[in-house]
C-alpha positions in Angstrom: -43.2 -24.8 4.0 -40.6 -23.1 1.9 -39.4 -25.0 -1.2 -35.7 -25.9 -0.9 -33.3 -24.0 -3.1 -32.3 -27.3 -4.7 -35.8 -28.0 -5.8 -36.2 -24.6 -7.2 -32.9 -24.9 -9.1 -33.9 -28.3 -10.5 -37.3 -26.9 -11.5 -35.4 -23.9 -13.3 -33.2 -26.3 -15.3 -36.0 -28.3 -16.4 -38.0 -25.3 -17.6 -34.9 -23.9 -19.2 -34.7 -27.0 -21.4 -38.4 -26.8 -22.0 -38.3 -23.2 -23.1 -35.1 -23.5 -25.1 -33.8 -20.6 -22.7 -30.3 -19.4 -21.7 -29.9 -17.8 -18.2 -27.3 -15.0 -18.0 -26.3 -13.2 -14.7 -24.5 -10.0 -14.0 -21.4 -10.3 -11.9 -23.3 -8.5 -9.1 -26.1 -10.9 -8.8 -26.7 -13.2 -5.7 -24.4 -16.3 -5.4 -27.1 -18.7 -6.1 -28.3 -16.9 -9.1 -24.8 -16.8 -10.5 -24.7 -20.4 -9.9 -27.8 -21.2 -11.9 -26.6 -19.1 -14.9 -25.2 -20.4 -18.0 -23.1 -17.4 -18.4 -22.0 -14.6 -15.9 -20.3 -11.3 -16.8 -20.6 -7.6 -17.5 -23.9 -6.5 -19.0 -23.0 -5.9 -22.7 -20.6 -8.9 -22.6 -23.7 -11.1 -21.6 -26.0 -9.5 -24.3 -23.6 -10.3 -27.0 -23.0 -13.7 -25.8 -26.7 -14.4 -25.8 -27.1 -13.1 -29.2 -24.9 -15.8 -30.6 -26.7 -18.6 -28.7 -29.3 -20.7 -30.5 -32.2 -20.3 -28.1 -35.7 -18.9 -28.0 -35.6 -17.2 -24.6 -33.1 -15.1 -22.7 -33.4 -14.8 -19.0 -31.4 -11.8 -17.9 -30.7 -11.7 -14.3 -29.7 -8.2 -13.8 -31.4 -4.8 -14.3 -33.8 -3.1 -16.7 -31.3 -1.5 -19.2 -29.4 -4.8 -19.4 -32.4 -6.7 -20.6 -33.1 -3.9 -23.3 -29.6 -4.4 -24.5 -30.3 -8.0 -25.0 -33.5 -7.2 -26.7 -31.4 -4.8 -29.0 -29.0 -7.3 -30.1 -31.5 -10.4 -30.1 -34.9 -9.0 -31.4 -36.1 -12.4 -32.5 -35.8 -13.9 -28.9 -38.0 -13.4 -26.0 -36.1 -11.4 -23.1 -37.2 -12.0 -19.6 -36.2 -9.8 -16.6 -37.0 -11.9 -13.6 -37.6 -8.9 -11.3 -39.3 -6.2 -13.4 -38.6 -3.7 -10.6 -35.0 -4.1 -10.8 -33.9 -0.7 -12.2 -30.6 1.1 -12.4 -30.7 4.6 -10.6 -27.9 5.9 -12.7 -29.6 4.9 -16.0 -32.7 6.6 -14.8 -30.8 10.0 -14.3 -30.5 10.7 -18.0 -33.4 11.0 -20.6 -33.3 11.5 -24.2 -35.9 14.3 -24.0 -38.1 14.6 -20.8 -36.0 14.2 -17.8 -37.2 12.4 -14.7 -37.6 14.3 -11.6 -36.8 11.9 -8.7 -33.1 12.7 -8.6 -33.2 13.6 -4.8 -34.1 10.0 -3.9 -30.7 8.8 -4.4 -28.3 8.3 -1.5 -25.8 11.0 -1.0 -27.4 13.4 -3.6 -27.0 16.4 -1.3 -23.0 16.4 -1.3 -22.7 16.0 -5.0 -21.1 19.1 -6.7 -22.9 20.0 -9.9 -21.0 19.7 -13.2 -22.0 21.3 -16.4 -25.4 19.8 -16.9 -27.8 19.0 -13.8 -30.9 16.9 -13.7 -33.3 19.4 -15.4 -31.5 19.0 -18.7 -32.1 16.0 -21.2 -29.7 14.8 -24.1 -31.6 17.0 -26.7 -31.1 20.0 -24.5 -27.1 19.5 -24.1 -27.0 18.8 -27.9 -28.8 22.1 -28.6 -26.3 23.9 -26.5 -23.3 22.3 -28.1 -24.2 21.7 -31.9 -22.0 19.3 -33.7 -20.4 17.7 -30.5 -20.8 13.9 -30.4 -22.6 12.3 -27.5 -21.2 9.2 -25.9 -23.4 7.2 -23.7 -22.3 4.7 -21.2 -24.1 1.3 -21.8 -25.7 1.8 -18.4 -28.5 3.8 -20.0 -31.8 3.0 -21.5 -32.5 2.0 -25.0 -34.1 5.3 -25.7 -31.0 7.1 -24.6 -28.8 4.9 -26.6 -31.0 5.6 -29.6 -30.4 9.5 -29.0 -26.7 9.5 -29.0 -23.8 9.1 -31.5 -22.1 6.1 -29.9 -22.0 3.9 -26.8 -19.1 2.9 -24.4 -18.4 0.4 -21.7 -16.4 1.1 -18.5 -13.7 -1.0 -20.2 -13.4 0.8 -23.4 -14.6 4.3 -22.6 -11.0 5.8 -23.3 -10.7 4.0 -26.5 -14.2 5.2 -27.8 -13.6 8.8 -26.8 -10.0 8.8 -28.4 -11.4 7.4 -31.6 -13.5 10.4 -32.2 -12.1 13.2 -34.4 -14.0 15.9 -32.4 -12.2 17.8 -29.8 -15.3 18.5 -27.8 -17.1 15.3 -26.5 -20.3 15.0 -24.4 -20.3 12.0 -22.1 -23.5 10.7 -20.2 -24.5 9.8 -17.6 -21.6 9.1 -15.2 -19.5 12.1 -14.3 -16.9 9.9 -12.6 -16.4 7.8 -15.9 -16.4 11.1 -17.8 -13.6 12.3 -15.6 -11.7 9.2 -16.1 -12.1 9.6 -19.9 -10.9 13.3 -19.6 -7.8 12.3 -17.6 -6.6 9.6 -20.0 -7.4 11.5 -23.3 -6.7 15.0 -24.8 -10.4 15.7 -25.4 -12.6 18.4 -23.8 -15.1 16.4 -22.0 -18.7 17.8 -21.2 -19.9 15.7 -18.2 -23.3 15.0 -17.1 -24.2 15.1 -13.4 -24.8 11.5 -12.9 -23.4 8.7 -10.8 -23.6 5.2 -9.5 -24.6 5.5 -5.8 -22.6 2.3 -4.9 -19.4 3.3 -6.4 -19.7 7.1 -5.8 -20.0 6.6 -2.0 -16.4 5.5 -1.7 -13.9 8.0 -0.5 -10.1 8.4 -0.3 -10.2 7.7 3.4 -11.9 4.3 2.8 -9.1 3.1 0.5 -6.5 4.5 3.0 -8.2 2.5 5.7 -8.2 -0.7 3.7 -4.6 -0.3 2.8 -3.7 -0.1 6.4 -5.7 -3.1 7.1 -4.4 -5.0 4.2 -1.0 -3.6 3.5 0.3 -6.4 1.0 -3.1 -6.2 -1.1 -3.4 -4.6 -4.5 -6.3 -2.2 -4.9 -8.6 -2.6 -7.9 -11.1 0.1 -8.7 -14.1 0.4 -10.9 -14.0 3.6 -13.0 -17.4 4.5 -11.7 -15.5 5.7 -8.4 -14.6 9.1 -7.7 -11.3 10.6 -9.2 -9.4 10.8 -5.8 -10.3 7.2 -5.3 -9.0 6.1 -8.8 -5.7 8.0 -8.1 -5.1 5.7 -5.3 -5.8 2.5 -7.3 -3.3 0.0 -8.5 -5.6 -1.0 -11.4 -8.7 0.6 -12.8 -11.0 -1.6 -14.7 -14.4 -3.1 -15.2 -15.6 -6.2 -13.3 -14.5 -8.5 -15.9 -11.2 -6.5 -16.2 -10.8 -7.3 -12.4 -11.3 -10.9 -12.9 -8.7 -11.2 -15.8 -6.3 -8.9 -13.6 -6.5 -10.9 -10.5 -6.1 -14.1 -12.4 -3.2 -13.1 -14.4 -1.4 -11.4 -11.5 1.3 -13.1 -9.5 -0.1 -11.3 -6.6 -2.3 -13.1 -4.0 -4.2 -10.5 -2.2 -6.6 -7.9 -3.5 -8.9 -5.1 -2.2 -11.9 -5.1 -4.5 -13.5 -1.5 -5.1 -16.6 -2.4 -6.8 -20.1 -4.1 -5.8 -19.6 -7.0 -3.4 -21.3 -9.4 -5.7 -18.1 -9.7 -7.8 -16.3 -11.3 -4.7 -18.0 -14.5 -5.2 -16.7 -15.1 -8.6 -13.4 -13.6 -7.9 -13.1 -16.4 -5.1 -14.3 -19.2 -7.2 -12.1 -18.5 -10.1 -9.0 -17.7 -8.1 -8.5 -20.4 -5.4 -5.7 -19.6 -3.1 -6.0 -15.8 -3.6 -7.5 -13.7 -1.1 -10.1 -10.9 -1.7 -11.1 -8.0 0.5 -14.2 -5.8 -0.2 -13.1 -2.1 0.0 -16.5 -1.5 2.0 -19.0 -4.0 3.1 -21.9 -1.7 2.2 -21.1 -1.6 -1.5 -24.3 -3.3 -2.3 -26.8 -2.5 -5.0 -30.2 -3.3 -3.8 -31.6 -3.6 -7.5 -28.9 -6.3 -8.3 -29.9 -8.3 -5.4 -33.8 -8.4 -6.1 -33.4 -11.2 -8.4 -33.8 -14.5 -6.6 -34.2 -18.1 -7.8 -38.0 -17.9 -7.1 -38.2 -14.9 -9.4 -36.2 -16.7 -12.2 -38.5 -19.7 -11.8 -41.6 -17.6 -11.8 -40.6 -15.7 -15.0 -39.7 -18.9 -16.8 -42.7 -20.7 -15.7 -45.3 -18.1 -16.5 -43.2 -16.4 -19.4 -43.8 -13.0 -17.7 -41.7 -9.7 -17.3 -40.9 -9.7 -21.1 -38.6 -6.9 -22.0 -39.0 -5.7 -25.7 -37.6 -2.8 -27.3 -39.7 -0.9 -29.9 -38.1 -1.5 -33.5 -37.6 2.1 -34.2 -35.7 2.6 -31.1 -33.9 -0.7 -31.4 -32.4 0.2 -34.7 -31.0 3.6 -33.6 -29.9 2.1 -30.2 -28.1 -0.7 -32.1 -26.4 1.7 -34.5 -24.8 3.3 -31.4 -23.6 0.0 -30.0 -22.4 -0.9 -33.5 -20.3 2.2 -33.8 -18.7 1.2 -30.5 -18.1 -2.5 -31.5 -16.5 -1.4 -34.7 -13.8 0.2 -32.5 -13.5 -2.6 -29.9 -14.9 -5.7 -31.8 -17.2 -7.1 -34.4 -20.8 -5.7 -34.4 -23.7 -8.0 -33.9 -25.5 -9.2 -37.1 -29.1 -8.4 -36.4 
């Protein structure tokens, strides 16, 4: 007989207190996982929050690179990833040196036009081809990649980060759509990587047009990981936390949501009386949905699936994050 969810949640809360732990969950997590979390939000936002909490353990309900970021900012805390197999395909598309060769396993690969640098290249290859050009890495990358670049960015601050650099030529990895968004909104020459989020990149302009026909009074919010032609049709382009702020502040009462469907739960909870429509019902990240209450309980109970970034990589990766935070906020202390 299965244990009721309420009993699992109760046991998680008991263990959380016993372990002096904080539970953080990304906006794309399952509803019941968001409910058990102390904080929900964007990936780096959560890692920064956890770094300020007096705790011994951080349970990161998300994917691997997010838990690595928590380890980078909180090296003295134990970071647990409830589902060790929860990975980010986009983050896996870029390596500091030896590229991974499983690109074709990603949905929709065949119809992706190549940009400047395809999968066979690594960051070190592209840096050799463009000496002196700074490399900006999206936070949706591994700690190893963060350690190999000059500065990081988020989907919310990529334009500010790119604009802050004095160089005319900028290398941006790994999301080609985010890179294009930066290109469109700055005067920089952007060298893009041929990477993408398979959830956001699958959206096409015809999907937006169909949603607008069905919901003619709704505003369309789009994540900058979407294709350029989709972003051109958006009323507002922003991160998941930006969508939360925008919809809350807006006098409008109806929205089309162009990001992973997990955000719909929090949007509805924080905006009673407002209506939210998923742009496409299949905008689901399987890796984000791997974490369950059972896996949270197991990781806390057994203290397994520990994510620890090696110190030499951590220091360099934190430097890239700190450079970004100097532009957009205060760098972390550790």
